[in-house]
C-alpha positions as CSV (number, residue, x, y, z in Angstrom):
1,M,-4.9,-9.4,-28.5
2,S,-1.9,-8.1,-30.4
3,S,1.8,-7.5,-29.5
4,V,4.2,-5.1,-31.2
5,D,7.9,-4.9,-30.6
6,Q,8.6,-1.3,-31.2
7,A,12.4,-1.9,-31.5
8,E,12.0,-4.2,-34.5
9,Q,8.4,-3.6,-35.7
10,S,7.7,-7.3,-35.8
11,A,4.5,-8.6,-37.4
12,Q,1.4,-8.4,-35.4
13,A,-0.2,-11.5,-34.0
14,S,-3.8,-11.6,-32.6
15,S,-6.0,-14.0,-30.7
16,S,-9.4,-13.7,-29.0
17,H,-11.1,-15.5,-26.1
18,M,-14.3,-15.2,-24.0
19,M,-14.2,-13.7,-20.5
20,K,-14.4,-16.5,-17.9
21,T,-17.5,-16.5,-15.8
22,T,-18.5,-18.3,-12.5
23,K,-21.3,-20.7,-12.0
24,R,-23.4,-17.7,-10.9
25,G,-22.9,-16.0,-14.2
26,R,-20.6,-13.2,-13.1
27,P,-17.1,-12.6,-14.5
28,F,-14.1,-13.6,-12.4
29,L,-13.2,-10.9,-9.9
30,K,-9.8,-10.0,-11.4
31,D,-11.4,-9.5,-14.9
32,T,-14.1,-7.4,-13.3
33,L,-11.7,-5.1,-11.5
34,D,-9.4,-4.8,-14.6
35,L,-12.3,-4.0,-16.9
36,F,-13.8,-1.5,-14.5
37,A,-10.5,0.4,-14.1
38,T,-9.9,0.4,-17.9
39,L,-13.4,1.8,-18.5
40,I,-13.0,4.6,-15.9
41,V,-9.6,5.6,-17.3
42,S,-11.1,5.8,-20.8
43,L,-14.1,8.0,-19.6
44,N,-14.1,11.7,-19.2
45,L,-15.8,12.2,-15.9
46,T,-17.7,15.4,-16.0
47,T,-20.7,17.1,-14.3
48,H,-24.1,15.6,-15.2
49,K,-27.6,16.8,-14.3
50,Q,-30.5,14.7,-13.2
51,Y,-33.6,15.5,-11.3
52,F,-32.7,19.2,-11.1
53,R,-29.4,18.2,-9.3
54,T,-25.8,18.3,-10.6
55,F,-23.3,15.5,-9.9
56,P,-19.6,16.3,-10.5
57,N,-17.1,13.6,-11.6
58,S,-19.8,11.3,-12.9
59,F,-20.7,9.4,-16.1
60,S,-23.9,8.3,-17.8
61,T,-25.2,4.9,-18.8
62,D,-24.8,5.9,-22.5
63,E,-21.2,6.9,-22.0
64,A,-20.3,3.7,-20.2
65,A,-22.1,1.6,-22.9
66,A,-20.4,3.5,-25.8
67,N,-16.9,3.0,-24.4
68,L,-17.4,-0.7,-23.4
69,A,-18.7,-1.4,-27.0
70,S,-15.1,-1.2,-28.2
71,L,-12.5,-0.5,-25.5
72,K,-8.7,-0.7,-26.0
73,F,-6.1,-1.1,-23.3
74,S,-2.5,-0.8,-24.4
75,Q,0.5,-1.6,-22.1
76,S,4.2,-1.0,-22.9
77,N,7.0,-2.6,-21.0
78,R,10.7,-1.7,-21.2
79,G,13.4,-4.4,-20.8
80,P,16.8,-5.4,-22.0
81,D,17.1,-6.8,-25.5
82,P,17.7,-10.6,-25.1
83,R,20.3,-10.4,-27.9
84,D,22.0,-7.2,-26.8
85,K,21.8,-6.5,-23.1
86,S,23.1,-2.9,-23.6
87,R,19.9,-2.0,-25.6
88,I,16.5,-1.4,-24.2
89,V,13.5,-2.6,-26.2
90,T,9.8,-1.8,-25.6
91,T,7.0,-4.3,-26.1
92,T,3.5,-3.0,-26.5
93,T,0.5,-5.3,-26.0
94,T,-3.0,-4.0,-26.9
95,T,-6.2,-5.7,-25.6
96,T,-9.6,-4.9,-27.1
97,F,-12.8,-5.5,-25.3
98,S,-16.0,-5.7,-27.4
99,M,-19.6,-6.1,-26.2
100,T,-23.1,-5.2,-27.1
101,R,-25.1,-2.5,-25.2
102,D,-27.0,-5.0,-23.2
103,M,-23.8,-6.9,-22.3
104,A,-22.2,-3.5,-21.3
105,K,-25.2,-2.7,-19.0
106,A,-24.9,-6.2,-17.5
107,M,-21.2,-5.6,-16.9
108,C,-21.9,-2.3,-15.2
109,Q,-24.4,-4.1,-13.0
110,H,-21.6,-6.3,-11.8
111,F,-19.6,-3.2,-11.1
112,M,-22.5,-2.0,-8.9
113,D,-22.8,-5.4,-7.1
114,A,-19.1,-5.2,-6.3
115,R,-19.6,-1.7,-4.9
116,L,-17.3,0.0,-7.4
117,I,-19.8,2.5,-8.7
118,E,-23.2,3.8,-7.3
119,N,-26.2,5.7,-8.6
120,A,-25.4,9.3,-7.9
121,A,-29.1,10.4,-7.8
122,D,-30.2,7.4,-5.7
123,L,-27.5,6.0,-3.5
124,G,-29.8,3.3,-2.1
125,S,-30.5,1.8,-5.6
126,N,-28.7,-1.5,-6.4
127,L,-29.8,-1.6,-10.1
128,F,-27.9,-0.2,-13.1
129,K,-30.6,1.8,-14.9
130,D,-30.9,2.6,-18.6
131,R,-30.9,6.4,-18.0
132,G,-28.7,6.9,-14.9
133,T,-25.8,9.0,-13.6
134,Y,-23.1,7.2,-11.8
135,V,-20.1,8.0,-9.6
136,L,-17.2,6.0,-8.2
137,T,-17.4,4.6,-4.7
138,P,-14.5,4.8,-2.2
139,K,-13.8,1.2,-2.9
140,G,-13.9,1.9,-6.7
141,L,-11.3,4.7,-6.2
142,H,-9.0,2.3,-4.3
143,V,-9.2,-0.3,-7.1
144,L,-8.6,2.5,-9.7
145,E,-5.6,3.9,-7.9
146,R,-3.9,0.6,-7.7
147,F,-4.6,-0.2,-11.3
148,I,-3.1,3.2,-12.4
149,S,-0.1,2.7,-10.2
150,K,0.6,-0.9,-11.3
151,N,0.3,-0.1,-15.0
152,G,2.0,3.3,-15.1
153,M,-1.0,5.1,-16.6
154,N,-1.4,8.9,-17.0
155,S,-4.2,9.8,-14.6
156,D,-4.1,13.6,-14.7
157,H,-7.7,13.8,-15.8
158,L,-8.7,11.8,-12.7
159,Q,-6.9,13.8,-10.1
160,P,-10.0,16.0,-9.3
161,V,-11.9,12.7,-8.4
162,F,-9.2,11.5,-6.1
163,A,-8.9,14.9,-4.4
164,S,-12.7,15.5,-3.9
165,Q,-14.1,12.1,-2.8
166,P,-13.4,9.7,0.0
167,I,-11.1,6.7,-0.8
168,C,-11.1,3.3,0.9
169,I,-7.7,3.4,2.6
170,K,-7.5,-0.3,3.5
171,L,-9.2,-2.9,1.4
172,L,-9.2,-6.5,2.6
173,H,-8.8,-9.1,-0.2
174,L,-9.9,-12.8,0.2
175,E,-8.1,-15.4,-1.9
176,R,-10.2,-17.3,-4.5
177,R,-10.0,-20.7,-6.2
178,S,-8.6,-20.4,-9.6
179,A,-11.1,-22.8,-11.1
180,D,-14.4,-21.2,-10.1
181,D,-13.4,-17.9,-8.4
182,E,-15.1,-18.9,-5.1
183,I,-13.6,-17.6,-1.9
184,I,-11.4,-20.2,-0.1
185,V,-12.8,-20.4,3.4
186,T,-10.5,-21.5,6.2
187,Q,-10.4,-20.8,9.9
188,S,-7.5,-18.3,9.5
189,V,-9.3,-16.4,6.6
190,I,-12.5,-16.1,8.7
191,T,-10.4,-14.9,11.7
192,A,-8.7,-12.2,9.6
193,L,-12.0,-11.1,8.0
194,F,-13.8,-11.0,11.4
195,R,-11.1,-8.9,13.0
196,R,-11.3,-6.4,10.2
197,F,-15.1,-6.5,10.4
198,V,-15.4,-5.6,14.1
199,G,-12.3,-3.4,14.3
200,R,-9.8,-2.8,17.0
201,Q,-12.4,-1.4,19.4
202,P,-16.2,-1.5,19.4
203,N,-17.3,1.1,16.8
204,Y,-20.2,3.0,18.3
205,P,-20.9,6.0,16.1
206,T,-20.4,9.4,17.9
207,Q,-23.5,11.6,18.1
208,S,-22.8,15.2,17.2
209,S,-25.9,17.5,17.0
210,S,-24.0,20.7,16.3
211,N,-21.8,19.7,13.4
212,P,-23.1,16.8,11.3
213,P,-20.2,14.8,9.8
214,D,-19.2,15.3,6.2
215,A,-18.7,12.5,3.7
216,F,-15.1,12.1,4.6
217,Q,-15.7,11.9,8.4
218,E,-18.6,9.6,8.0
219,Y,-16.7,7.2,5.8
220,H,-13.7,7.3,8.1
221,E,-15.9,6.3,11.1
222,R,-17.4,3.4,9.1
223,S,-13.9,2.2,8.1
224,K,-13.1,1.4,11.7
225,G,-15.5,-1.5,11.8
226,V,-19.2,-2.3,11.4
227,P,-21.3,0.4,13.3
228,L,-22.6,-1.1,16.5
229,M,-25.6,-0.3,18.8
230,D,-27.2,-1.5,22.0
231,V,-30.6,-3.2,21.7
232,Q,-33.1,-3.6,24.6
233,E,-35.3,-6.6,24.6
234,R,-38.5,-5.9,26.3
235,A,-39.6,-7.9,29.3
236,Q,-42.2,-10.7,28.8
237,P,-43.7,-11.4,32.3
238,L,-46.0,-14.1,31.0
239,L,-42.9,-16.0,29.8
240,G,-40.9,-15.2,32.9
241,K,-38.4,-13.1,30.9
242,A,-36.9,-9.8,32.3
243,T,-35.7,-6.9,30.3
244,V,-32.4,-7.7,28.6
245,M,-29.9,-5.2,27.1
246,H,-27.9,-6.7,24.3
247,K,-24.5,-5.0,23.7
248,H,-22.5,-4.8,20.5
249,C,-25.4,-5.3,18.1
250,F,-25.8,-4.5,14.4
251,P,-28.5,-4.8,11.7
252,A,-28.0,-7.7,9.2
253,V,-28.2,-5.2,6.3
254,S,-25.4,-3.0,7.8
255,A,-23.1,-6.0,8.0
256,L,-23.7,-6.8,4.3
257,E,-23.1,-3.2,3.2
258,W,-19.9,-3.0,5.3
259,L,-18.5,-6.2,3.8
260,C,-19.2,-5.0,0.3
261,D,-17.6,-1.6,0.9
262,F,-14.4,-2.7,2.7
263,T,-13.6,-6.1,1.4
264,S,-13.2,-7.8,-2.0
265,V,-16.6,-9.7,-1.7
266,V,-18.7,-9.3,-4.8
267,G,-22.3,-8.5,-4.0
268,R,-24.6,-9.1,-1.0
269,E,-25.0,-12.8,-1.8
270,E,-21.3,-13.4,-1.2
271,A,-21.3,-11.0,1.8
272,A,-24.1,-13.1,3.3
273,E,-22.1,-16.2,2.9
274,M,-19.2,-14.7,4.8
275,A,-21.6,-13.5,7.6
276,A,-23.0,-17.0,7.8
277,Q,-19.5,-18.2,8.4
278,F,-19.3,-15.8,11.3
279,V,-22.4,-17.5,12.7
280,R,-20.9,-21.0,12.0
281,F,-17.7,-20.1,13.9
282,G,-19.7,-18.8,16.9
283,L,-18.6,-15.2,16.4
284,I,-22.0,-13.6,16.0
285,T,-25.5,-14.7,16.9
286,L,-29.1,-13.7,16.0
287,V,-30.8,-11.4,18.6
288,S,-34.1,-10.8,16.9
289,D,-35.9,-10.8,13.5
290,K,-39.2,-8.9,13.9
291,R,-40.3,-9.3,10.3
292,K,-43.9,-10.0,9.7
293,N,-45.0,-13.5,8.6
294,N,-45.8,-12.4,5.1
295,D,-42.4,-10.6,4.7
296,S,-40.0,-12.2,2.4
297,A,-36.7,-13.5,3.9
298,I,-33.5,-14.7,2.3
299,I,-31.5,-17.0,4.5
300,F,-28.0,-18.1,3.6
301,T,-26.7,-21.4,5.0
302,V,-23.1,-22.6,4.9
303,R,-21.8,-26.0,6.0
304,G,-18.4,-27.3,7.0
305,S,-16.6,-29.9,9.1
306,T,-16.5,-29.6,12.9
307,P,-12.9,-29.3,14.3
308,G,-13.9,-31.1,17.5
309,G,-12.8,-30.5,21.1
310,N,-14.2,-27.4,22.8
311,S,-14.3,-25.4,19.6
312,P,-17.5,-23.3,19.1
313,V,-17.4,-24.0,15.4
314,S,-20.5,-25.9,14.2
315,Q,-21.3,-27.9,11.1
316,H,-23.5,-25.2,9.7
317,G,-24.4,-21.5,10.1
318,E,-27.2,-19.4,8.7
319,F,-27.5,-15.7,8.2
320,R,-30.9,-13.9,7.7
321,C,-30.7,-11.1,5.1
322,T,-33.8,-9.2,6.3
323,A,-34.4,-5.5,7.1
324,K,-35.5,-6.4,10.7
325,A,-32.8,-8.9,11.6
326,I,-30.4,-7.9,14.4
327,Y,-27.2,-9.7,15.3
328,R,-24.8,-9.3,18.1
329,I,-21.1,-10.2,18.6
330,T,-20.7,-13.1,21.0
331,D,-18.3,-13.5,23.8
332,E,-16.2,-15.7,21.5
333,G,-16.2,-13.0,18.9
334,K,-15.1,-10.3,21.4
335,R,-12.3,-12.5,22.6
336,L,-11.2,-13.2,19.0
337,A,-11.3,-9.5,18.2
338,Q,-9.1,-8.9,21.3
339,W,-11.0,-5.8,22.3
340,D,-10.0,-6.6,25.9
341,E,-6.6,-8.2,25.6
342,A,-6.2,-8.5,29.3
343,S,-9.0,-11.1,29.5
344,V,-7.7,-13.2,26.5
345,S,-6.9,-16.8,27.4
346,P,-4.6,-18.4,24.8
347,L,-6.0,-21.9,25.7
348,S,-9.7,-21.1,25.6
349,S,-10.4,-22.8,22.2
350,T,-8.9,-23.8,18.9
351,V,-10.3,-20.7,17.3
352,N,-8.4,-18.5,19.7
353,L,-5.0,-17.1,18.6
354,H,-2.1,-16.6,21.0
355,H,-1.8,-13.0,22.1
356,A,1.6,-12.7,20.6
357,E,0.5,-13.7,17.1
358,R,-2.1,-10.9,16.7
359,S,-2.3,-9.8,13.1
360,S,-2.7,-6.1,12.9
361,L,-5.4,-5.3,10.4
362,E,-4.7,-1.6,10.6
363,S,-1.1,-1.6,9.5
364,E,-0.2,0.0,6.1
365,S,2.6,-1.0,3.7
366,I,4.3,0.3,0.6
367,N,6.8,-1.2,-1.9
368,G,8.9,-4.1,-0.6
369,T,8.8,-7.8,0.1
370,P,6.4,-9.0,2.8
371,K,8.2,-10.3,5.9
372,T,5.9,-12.6,7.8
373,G,6.3,-15.3,10.5
374,I,4.0,-18.2,11.6
375,E,3.2,-17.9,15.2
376,A,0.4,-20.5,15.7
377,A,0.2,-24.0,14.3
378,D,-3.7,-24.1,14.3
379,A,-4.5,-20.8,12.6
380,K,-1.2,-20.3,10.9
381,I,-1.7,-16.5,10.9
382,H,1.2,-14.4,9.8
383,R,1.9,-11.2,11.6
384,R,4.1,-8.3,10.9
385,I,6.9,-7.4,13.3
386,S,5.7,-4.1,14.8
387,M,7.2,-0.8,13.9
388,A,8.0,-0.3,17.6
389,E,10.1,-3.5,17.6
390,K,11.9,-2.6,14.4
391,L,12.7,0.9,15.7
392,N,13.8,-0.2,19.1
393,S,15.5,-3.6,18.5
394,S,19.2,-3.5,18.9
395,H,19.2,0.3,18.7
396,E,21.8,0.8,21.4
397,A,24.0,-2.0,19.9
398,A,23.7,-0.5,16.4
399,E,24.9,2.9,17.6
400,K,27.9,1.3,19.4
401,K,28.9,-0.8,16.4
402,G,28.2,1.9,13.9
403,N,25.7,-0.4,12.2
404,V,24.5,1.9,9.3
405,K,22.5,-0.9,7.7
406,S,20.3,-1.2,10.8
407,N,19.5,2.5,10.8
408,T,18.9,2.4,7.0
409,D,16.4,-0.4,7.4
410,R,14.7,1.6,10.1
411,L,14.5,4.6,7.9
412,K,13.0,2.6,5.0
413,Y,10.1,1.6,7.2
414,I,9.5,5.2,8.1
415,L,9.6,6.3,4.4
416,E,7.2,3.5,3.5
417,E,4.6,4.6,6.1
418,P,2.8,7.7,4.8
419,S,2.1,9.0,8.3
420,Y,5.7,8.8,9.5
421,R,7.0,10.0,6.2
422,A,5.0,13.2,6.4
423,L,6.3,13.8,9.9
424,F,9.9,13.1,8.8
425,R,9.5,15.6,5.9
426,D,8.4,18.3,8.4
427,F,11.4,17.4,10.6
428,L,13.9,17.7,7.7
429,K,12.3,21.0,6.6
430,A,12.7,22.4,10.1
431,N,16.4,21.4,9.9
432,F,16.9,22.8,6.4
433,C,17.6,19.5,4.7
434,E,14.3,18.7,3.1
435,E,15.9,18.3,-0.3
436,N,17.3,14.9,0.6
437,L,13.9,13.3,1.1
438,A,12.4,15.2,-1.8
439,F,15.1,13.8,-4.1
440,W,14.7,10.3,-2.8
441,M,10.9,10.3,-3.4
442,D,11.2,11.9,-6.9
443,V,13.7,9.3,-8.0
444,E,11.5,6.5,-6.7
445,D,8.5,7.8,-8.6
446,F,10.7,8.2,-11.8
447,K,12.0,4.6,-11.6
448,R,8.5,3.3,-11.3
449,K,7.2,5.3,-14.3
450,F,10.2,4.2,-16.5
451,N,9.4,0.5,-16.4
452,T,5.7,0.4,-17.5
453,T,3.2,2.7,-19.1
454,S,-0.4,1.9,-20.2
455,S,-3.3,3.7,-21.9
456,A,-7.0,3.0,-22.2
457,Q,-9.4,4.6,-24.6
458,A,-12.6,3.9,-26.5
459,A,-11.7,2.8,-30.1
460,V,-12.0,5.5,-32.7
461,P,-11.7,5.1,-36.5
462,A,-8.0,5.2,-37.6
463,R,-7.0,8.2,-39.7
464,S,-5.9,7.4,-43.2
465,G,-2.2,7.0,-43.5
466,S,-1.7,6.6,-39.7
467,K,0.3,3.6,-38.7
468,A,0.9,4.2,-35.0
469,T,-1.2,2.1,-32.6
470,P,-2.7,3.7,-29.5
471,G,-0.1,1.9,-27.4
472,Q,2.8,3.2,-29.5
473,A,1.5,6.8,-29.4
474,A,1.0,6.5,-25.6
475,M,4.6,5.2,-25.2
476,E,6.0,8.0,-27.3
477,R,4.2,10.6,-25.1
478,H,5.3,8.8,-22.0
479,H,8.9,8.7,-23.2
480,E,8.9,12.4,-23.8
481,A,7.5,13.0,-20.3
482,L,10.1,10.7,-18.7
483,I,12.9,12.7,-20.4
484,Q,11.5,15.9,-19.0
485,T,11.2,14.4,-15.5
486,A,14.7,13.0,-15.6
487,F,16.2,16.4,-16.3
488,Q,13.8,18.3,-14.0
489,I,15.4,16.1,-11.2
490,Y,18.9,16.9,-12.5
491,N,18.3,20.7,-12.8
492,K,16.5,20.8,-9.4
493,Y,18.9,18.8,-7.3
494,L,22.2,18.0,-9.1
495,A,23.1,20.8,-11.4
496,P,25.8,23.3,-10.1
497,S,24.1,26.1,-8.0
498,S,20.7,24.5,-8.5
499,Q,17.7,25.5,-6.4
500,N,17.9,22.5,-4.1
501,E,21.4,21.3,-4.7
502,L,22.3,18.1,-2.8
503,N,25.4,17.8,-0.7
504,I,26.7,14.5,-2.1
505,D,30.0,12.7,-2.5
506,H,32.4,14.3,-5.1
507,G,32.9,11.0,-6.9
508,L,29.2,10.5,-7.5
509,R,28.8,14.0,-8.9
510,L,31.8,13.5,-11.1
511,D,30.5,10.2,-12.5
512,L,27.2,11.9,-13.4
513,A,28.8,14.9,-15.0
514,N,31.2,12.7,-17.1
515,Y,28.3,10.5,-18.4
516,L,26.2,13.5,-19.3
517,G,29.2,15.1,-21.0
518,E,29.8,12.0,-23.1
519,V,26.2,11.8,-24.2
520,M,25.9,15.6,-25.0
521,V,29.1,15.5,-27.1
522,G,27.8,12.4,-29.0
523,L,24.4,13.9,-29.6
524,H,25.1,17.6,-30.2
525,G,28.9,17.8,-30.6
526,K,29.0,20.4,-27.8
527,S,30.8,20.2,-24.5
528,F,28.7,19.8,-21.3
529,D,28.6,23.0,-19.1
530,G,26.7,21.5,-16.2
531,Q,23.2,22.6,-17.4
532,V,20.7,20.7,-19.6
533,D,18.0,22.5,-21.5
534,A,14.8,21.0,-23.1
535,T,16.2,20.8,-26.6
536,Q,19.2,18.8,-25.4
537,A,17.2,16.5,-23.2
538,G,14.8,15.6,-26.0
539,S,17.5,13.6,-27.8
540,F,17.9,11.0,-25.1
541,N,16.8,7.4,-25.9
542,A,15.5,4.7,-23.5
543,T,19.0,3.1,-23.1
544,Q,20.6,6.4,-22.1
545,L,17.7,7.0,-19.7
546,Q,18.3,3.7,-18.0
547,V,22.0,4.5,-17.4
548,L,20.9,7.8,-15.9
549,I,18.5,6.0,-13.6
550,K,21.4,3.8,-12.4
551,L,23.4,6.9,-11.6
552,Y,20.4,8.4,-9.8
553,T,19.9,5.2,-7.8
554,R,23.6,5.4,-6.6
555,I,23.0,9.0,-5.4
556,Q,19.7,7.9,-3.9
557,T,21.4,5.2,-1.8
558,H,24.0,7.8,-0.7
559,V,21.3,10.2,0.4
560,L,19.4,7.5,2.2
561,R,22.5,6.6,4.3
562,L,23.1,10.3,5.1
563,M,19.6,10.6,6.4
564,A,19.9,7.3,8.3
565,M,23.1,8.4,10.1
566,D,22.3,12.0,10.7
567,S,18.6,12.8,10.7
568,L,16.9,9.5,11.8
569,P,18.4,9.2,15.4
570,K,17.2,12.8,16.1
571,F,13.8,12.3,14.5
572,I,12.7,9.2,16.4
573,K,13.2,11.0,19.7
574,T,10.8,13.9,18.8
575,Q,7.5,14.1,20.6
576,R,5.5,14.3,17.4
577,F,7.0,10.9,16.2
578,L,6.2,9.3,19.5
579,D,2.6,10.7,19.4
580,A,2.2,9.3,15.8
581,R,3.3,5.9,16.9
582,Q,0.7,5.9,19.7
583,W,-2.0,7.1,17.3
584,L,-1.2,4.3,14.9
585,G,-1.4,1.7,17.6
586,E,2.4,1.1,17.9
587,G,2.6,1.5,14.1
588,D,2.9,-2.0,12.7
589,A,5.7,-2.1,10.2
590,P,4.9,-1.8,6.6
591,G,6.8,-3.8,4.0
592,D,4.7,-3.5,0.9
593,D,1.5,-2.0,-0.3
594,V,0.2,-5.6,0.2
595,Q,0.1,-7.0,3.7
596,F,-0.6,-10.7,4.2
597,L,-2.8,-11.4,7.2
598,T,-2.6,-15.2,6.6
599,S,0.0,-17.5,5.2
600,P,1.2,-16.1,1.9
601,P,0.4,-18.4,-1.1
602,A,2.9,-21.0,-2.1
603,P,5.0,-20.4,-5.2
604,P,3.6,-21.8,-8.4
605,G,4.2,-25.6,-8.7
606,L,5.0,-26.0,-5.0
607,G,1.5,-26.2,-3.6
608,S,-0.6,-29.3,-4.3
609,E,-3.8,-27.4,-3.5
610,E,-5.0,-23.9,-2.9
611,T,-5.1,-23.0,0.7
612,G,-6.6,-19.5,0.7
613,G,-5.6,-16.4,2.5
614,A,-6.4,-12.8,3.2
615,Y,-4.3,-9.6,2.6
616,I,-4.8,-5.9,2.8
617,T,-3.9,-3.3,0.2
618,V,-3.4,0.3,1.1
619,S,-4.4,3.5,-0.8
620,L,-1.5,5.9,-0.6
621,K,-3.6,8.9,-1.6
622,G,-6.2,8.1,1.0
623,S,-3.7,7.4,3.7
624,E,-1.7,10.6,3.2
625,R,-4.9,12.7,3.1
626,E,-6.1,11.1,6.4
627,H,-2.8,11.8,8.0
628,R,-2.9,15.5,6.9
629,H,-6.3,15.8,8.6
630,H,-5.0,14.1,11.7
631,R,-2.0,16.4,11.9
632,R,-4.3,19.4,11.6
633,D,-6.4,18.1,14.5
634,M,-3.5,17.3,16.8
635,P,-3.1,19.9,19.7
636,G,-0.2,22.2,19.1
637,S,0.4,21.0,15.6
638,P,0.8,23.6,12.8
639,H,-1.6,23.5,10.0
640,V,0.0,21.9,6.9
641,S,-1.2,22.7,3.5
């Protein structure tokens, strides 16, 4: 690993270490996800042919092995100079992964086990083959999207993949021990996992003979929860048993596949352990296993302490991973899932959670600080305050007192929820003030890109006389793109007589014009006439860009308050907004793109032991696309392109 301070060109320092592995021989999950995303960004996903079929957005075994043989990931971060706060310095760190072809194939097998990639020609295959063609899974796209967003990477070459394939919208993550990367199992973790597993309502697949579902529809239906069915047990007169109909059943294999596809479990083995915990907690039970005596069977058994009292939790639970095994959700599981909330008894057992502390597994969240509260002492499950409560609380009092902050907070929640934000954009467009929201979103994206940029590529021999590292070259290209973006925003929203000129405070406009005037005179010796062309913009440095960002942020805050005072009160009374809230199940309030379903981890140094937890991350691309489809299907809604 090497670090280069581009401001001072300090000497390079390097170090190397082996990737940490678990007792089962697989790399730690975080390393697996980071290496997977780095590999995919470095690849050129194209169309491959195999078995007389073509597979778009795919890669071959040889391509993956060649890139993993010497893969470089460079990350550049901007920050103030410790010795001169007025200057901005850029630090670039380059990490190189190196492995043999056999090791690269083994790593790709871990990617398959984690359900990040799959065999395009044989979706049922679980083996990474020497001559194969592979595509990303919806879970893999979710991981890739978050990696790109977090590291500020250029992903233009991957946009066709995101646009043409299903994306896992909500991925449930289970906290792991730092020492061995094993999932930390607690009662609250199993509760959160089970509720996501079974969904808000029983997920019986709809049968449509006329129009078979496409890949997007099929995946959307699966995301609601494990697919269920009813199983009839034949009568056995000799044993005195009548015909029994078991409701809410599912094959054992379907449970393993669902857990691998929609949670952070790595492989069927870990998924089986979680399913065995469901058995141990009395949430599911075996209905039948009609395998023949000579059929092989893998049975996972987990053990734990018994809470005591009337709790259905036992000391051990086993889960049969066979093709013929059928399980059903128990009465305890149905009650914990809160399918029928009217019949929930808060005092039925220690596994039960009070009705008021329900943790909504379907809520989505974007940029912000999680706001959670502990409602139950036993399970210590954190819940979000619902969007309905946020929108309705003290609304009358806020209007009477002129409490702008309350409306501003309400608006932030709407802007952070993709479904509400899309409706709000339509509302503003109908009222001829869409430019306010467009400016706010463009500046948000610009600020995020300014702070960090990264690049990933397979190492190539350096040209003679070339001194720039891949990270430095990427940062230079990124800086040029940032300058263009900054002045695209200015020319679009803030320049005199611009296409979407904002109606903002005169003082803010004057401060921006004065600053640009000073910079232009200093760089070019010419007075500022209100317009910025490409040649003038190219001379800006990082420090000047940061000052421009601060001015944009002041205007952004002004625009947000305008929308909160003028547009928000009208918008939340529209029928389409009320319909959207109902469709989202009262729309639990988002506060971040990470939603904690259990107690958030203690700050470093404050927790004596790791307590575990569960949280959901949300794909913005997948969420917005799903909402567009929903709006198209709503009666009386116009089609939105």
